[in-house]
N, C-alpha and C positions, 0 to 999 in steps of 0.2 A: 687240668687242675683248676683253671679259672672257671670253667663251666660247672664243675663239681662244687666249688666254693660258692658260686652264685646260687646254685640249687639249694645248698645247705642254708644260706642266708634267707632265701625265700621261704623255705620250710619253717625256719625259726620264726620268721615274721608272721606267718600264718598261725603258728601255734600260739604266739603271744597275743595275736588278734583274738583268737577264739577263747583265750583264757581271761580276757578282760572281764571284770566283774559286771554283773547285770545291775547291781544295786550300788549306788554311790553315796558316800557319806554326806549328810545334809545338816550336820550340826548336832547339838545336844540339847536336851530339855531336862530341867530339874523339876521333879514332882515328889512332894512329901519327903524332902531331904535326900532323895536318891536321884542319880543322874542316868539318863537313858540316851543311847545313840539313836539318831534319826537317819533314815536312808531315803533316797529318792530314786524312782524308776518310772520312766514314761509318764512324767507329770503327775505322779501320785507319791504320797509320803508313806513310809513303812517304819515299823519297829521290829527288831529281831528278837525272837523268843526261842532260845536254843539254836537250832539250825533253820528255823522257819521264819520267813518274813511275812508279817501281817500288815495289811493296810490300816492306817490310823483312822482314816475316814474315806468314804466313797465319793470324793470330790476331786475332779481333775483340775489342776491348778497351773497358773503361769508364774506365780511368785508367792513367797511366804516369808514370815518373820516370826521367830520364837522370842517371846518377850513377856516378862511378868508385868502385866498392865494394872494389877490391883495390889501389888506389894505384899502378897501372901507368900507361902512357900512353893507355890506351883506356877510354872510357866504356862502361858497361853500361846496358841498358834493362830497367827493372823495370816489370812490367805487372800489372794485374788484368784477367783475361779476362772477356768478357761471358757471363753465364749464358743458356742457351738459352730459358728461360721466365720469368725474373724480371728486375726492374729493377736488382737488385744483381749483384755479380760472382760469379765462380766460383773460378778458380785464381790463385794468385800465381806468376808466372813471371819468371825472370831470363834475359836473353839476353846472351851475350858477343858482342863485335864484332871484326871485323878488316877491313883495307883490301884491296881487290882491284880493280885496273884502274880507278881513279877512282871507285869506289863502295864501299859497305860490305856485308859479309856478316855474318849473325847466326847464332849457334848457341845453342840452348836448353841451359842448364847446370843449371837447377833448376826444379822445379815442385812446388807443394803445393796440395792441394784445401782451399779455405776456404769452400766453398759453404754449409756448415751455419751459419756465423756471418755470412753476407751482407756481404762486403767492399764498400766504396764508394770508397775512396781509398787510394793508396800514395804514400809519400814516403821520403826517406832523409836522414840527417844524422849529425852527430858530437856526441853529447850529453855525453860525459865523457872523451874522449881515452884510451879503453882499448884502442885499436888495432883495434877491430872496428867495421864500419859498423852504425849503428843504423837500423832500418827500421820505419817507421810504417805500420800497416794499420788504417784506420778500418773498424769493423764495426758491424752493426746487430743488437743482441741484448739479452737480459736478462743478469743475472749471478746468482751464488749468493745474494747478499744484497739485490739490487735487481731486482724482477721486472718492472718496466716496460721495454718494448722501446724502445730509443733508440740514437743514435749513441754508440759507445764508442771510447776511444783504446787501441789495442793496440800495444805496442812489442816488437820482436825485435832480437837481435844476429845478424849474419852472420859466421860463422867461416871462410868460404871454401868450405865444403862444404854447410852447412845452417843453418837458422834455430834460434835458441835464445830461449826466452821471457825477456824483460827486465822488462817491466812491463805487465801486462794490467789496465788501469785501468777502473774503473766510470765515472768522470767527473773533470773538473778541478774544477768547482764545480756548484752546483745549476742553473746556467744551461745551456741546451742547447748541445751542440757542433754548430756549423754547418760550419766549415772550419778548416784548420790550415796553418801554414807554419813553416819552420825557417830560422834564420840566426844568424850571429854579429853581432847588431845592436849590441853594446856593446863590441866588440873584447876579448872575454874569452878568445879562443883556442879556443872550442868553441861549439856551437850551443845556442840556447834555442828554445822553442816559442812562436809567436805564435798564440793560439787565438781564433778568431772565435766568440763566444758569443751566444745569443739568449734573451731572456725576453719573451714576448708579441711586441710589435712593436719592442722595443728591442734594439740590437746593441752589443756592446763587444768590445774586444780585450784579452785577458789575456796577460801575458808570464810564462812559467813556466820555471823552471830545474830540471833533473834533479839530485836530491841523493842518488842511490844506492838509495833505497827508495821513491821517488815524486817528485812535482813540487812545488815551492814557488813561490808567486806573487811576482814581482818588481815588477810594475807593472800597472795597469789603465787603459785609455783612457777618454775621455769617451764618452757615449752617442750612437749614431747610429741612423738609420732607413734602410730599403731597401738594406741591404748584401747583395751577392750572394756575394762571396768575398774571399779574401785570398791574396796571393802574395809571394814574396821576389824582389827585384830587386837584382842586383849592380851597384854604382856605384863604379868604381875598385876599391879594396881593402876596401870596406865593404858589408855587406848592409843593405838597407832593405826593410821590409815595406810593401805597398801594398794599400789597400782598393779594391775594385771595387763600384760601385753598380748598382742596377737601377731600373726605372720611369723617372720623368722625369729622374732623375740618371744614367741609363745612360751609360756611357763616361766618367763622372766618376771620377777616381782621386785618392785622398789618400795622400801618402807620409809616412812617419815616419822 
């Protein structure tokens, strides 16, 4: 009976494994007052039309952000393209979108080579209500004054045509930068940064507000272990950041 039970469990596990979806939900994009689901598979983005999944663009990526950078009715897709030979990224690219016969079409409107500073993450936000979208590009490099190679926070402003340097930081604190998210968590009318930081096996979240020439700490969380990442979730009219855990706590999420 025990052997039969084990066999049944193993067969069930194999069936579940092979039934796992090939395409994973990657968020939504709003185009011309309609909302479309975006999917990800093997480092490419797709849109589903009927039962068919179509690539949104032929660019292999390591990270992306869907954000309305020009305050029209259409979201844009910001991506970091995959480097051919390294684990870090290559180009920062912006794709404009438009609706066409029940699907969306994309057009590349901007590209800049960041391969020398090894980008690993892209995000977008509104740090100071100056009328320009703020774009975060996480890079992996040294700086003029700090020669250790580590993850660094670089911020740019988008003026509608190109990027302008806003704040190319060395670090937020002496703790290592692991991940970052942005949101108006305190109903300030603009976004702040929720920074996941690591020191040995300890993790914490620091909340930082942009003050024109850098960032100022507003609050710091308690200490956690086995944290994998941080993200912002919109709940009603309020942004909330969520911690995602790994290891035995995988799939556990803590909301703030």
